Each structure stands twice: as structure tokens, then as C-alpha cells.
C-alpha positions in Angstrom: 0.0 0.0 0.0 2.8 2.4 0.8 4.4 1.9 -2.6 1.2 2.7 -4.4 0.5 5.7 -2.2 4.1 7.1 -2.8 3.7 6.5 -6.5 0.3 8.3 -6.5 1.7 11.2 -4.5 4.6 11.5 -7.0 2.2 11.6 -10.0 -0.2 14.0 -8.3 2.5 16.5 -7.4 3.6 17.0 -11.0 0.1 17.3 -12.6 -0.3 21.1 -11.9 3.0 21.7 -13.7 1.8 19.5 -16.6 -1.3 21.6 -16.9 0.6 24.9 -16.9 3.0 23.5 -19.6 0.0 22.5 -21.8 -1.7 25.8 -21.3 1.3 28.0 -22.0 2.2 25.9 -25.0 -1.2 26.7 -26.4 -0.6 30.4 -25.9 2.8 30.2 -27.5 1.3 28.4 -30.5 -1.3 31.2 -30.8 1.4 33.9 -30.6 3.5 32.2 -33.3 0.5 31.7 -35.5 -0.9 35.2 -35.4 2.4 36.9 -34.9 1.4 39.0 -31.9 0.0 38.6 -28.4 -3.7 37.7 -28.5 -6.2 39.9 -26.9 -9.8 39.5 -25.9 -11.9 38.2 -28.8 -9.0 39.1 -31.3 -8.8 36.3 -32.5 -11.2 34.0 -30.8 -9.2 30.9 -29.6 -11.8 28.7 -31.3 -10.8 30.2 -34.7 -7.1 29.3 -34.5 -7.6 25.7 -35.6 -6.0 24.1 -32.5 -9.1 22.2 -31.5 -7.3 19.1 -30.2 -4.8 21.2 -28.2 -7.6 23.4 -26.8 -9.6 20.3 -25.7 -6.5 18.9 -24.0 -6.2 22.2 -22.1 -9.8 22.0 -21.0 -9.5 18.3 -20.0 -6.3 18.9 -18.1 -7.9 21.7 -16.2 -10.6 19.3 -15.0 -8.0 16.7 -14.1 -6.2 19.3 -12.0 -9.3 20.2 -10.0 -9.8 16.5 -9.3 -6.2 16.1 -8.4 -6.4 18.6 -5.6 -9.3 16.7 -4.1 -7.5 13.3 -4.4 -4.4 14.8 -2.9 -6.3 16.2 0.1 -7.9 12.8 0.6 -4.6 11.0 0.5 -3.1 13.6 2.8 -5.9 13.0 5.3 -5.4 9.2 5.0 -1.7 9.6 5.6 -2.4 11.8 8.7 -4.8 9.3 10.2 -3.2 6.1 9.1 0.4 6.2 10.4 1.5 3.6 7.8 1.2 6.1 4.9 4.0 8.6 4.7 4.2 11.6 2.5 7.7 12.7 1.5 8.3 16.3 2.2 9.3 17.0 -1.4 6.0 15.7 -2.7 4.1 17.8 -0.2 6.1 20.9 -1.1 5.9 20.4 -4.8 2.1 20.0 -4.6 1.7 23.1 -2.5 3.8 25.1 -4.9 1.8 23.7 -7.8 -1.5 24.7 -6.1 -0.2 28.2 -5.5 1.0 28.6 -9.1 -2.2 27.2 -10.4 -4.3 29.6 -8.3 -2.1 32.6 -9.1 -2.3 31.7 -12.8 -6.1 31.6 -12.6 -6.3 35.0 -10.8 -3.6 37.0 -12.4 -3.0 35.7 -15.9 -4.1 38.2 -18.5 -4.4 35.4 -21.1 -7.3 33.8 -19.2 -9.7 36.6 -20.4 -8.7 35.7 -24.0 -8.7 32.0 -23.6 -11.9 31.6 -21.7 -14.1 34.1 -23.8 
């Protein structure tokens, strides 16, 4: 059980970074295609022709939201069941990933363009 939980903690702590990589690669592709930084409704992200990439960004966002819930459940299980141990690096990486994800949602000017 501890090998599975350690493996799961390891995977979960890197998922926020994977989402940010996918999201910013979409923005980079848009900048390269249109030759400038996109602004609200100019052009619409749906008109760029990156439908598969855009859907991957949407799905990875959903996965990240579920990841936070699963991580919290595993953290509670590790707290109450003394057999499960969370390595400090996994806990720190996940906390940093959560903070980066939330800051990206709140402060990123591309969200207005991407989510319109």
C-alpha cells in the first residue's frame, strides 16, 4: 500500500505543472500563428484551428481540479493512518503547484482571451 501511495503522491504533485505547460504551449502556438500577443476576442481561440490542443487544455484543467481533491484525501489518509507517509518533497511540490495554479487563474491576462 505504501508503494502505491508514494507512486500516487509523486504523480499528483507533478500534474499542476503539466497543466501549466500545456496551457502556456497553447498560448505560445497562438502567438506564433498570429504573430502577436492575442487579446480579448481578437482572435477567438476557437478560430485558431488548434481544436485538439484546446480540448487537451480543457480536460487537463478538469483533471487538476480532481487532483487537488484526491491529494487532500490522500493527505488526510496519511495523517490518520500512520502507515502512509508523505515525502516532504511531494508535499512541497504539490503546495507550490497549487499556489502557481491559483495565481495563474487569478492574475493571468491570457485567461480573459482563452476563456471568452
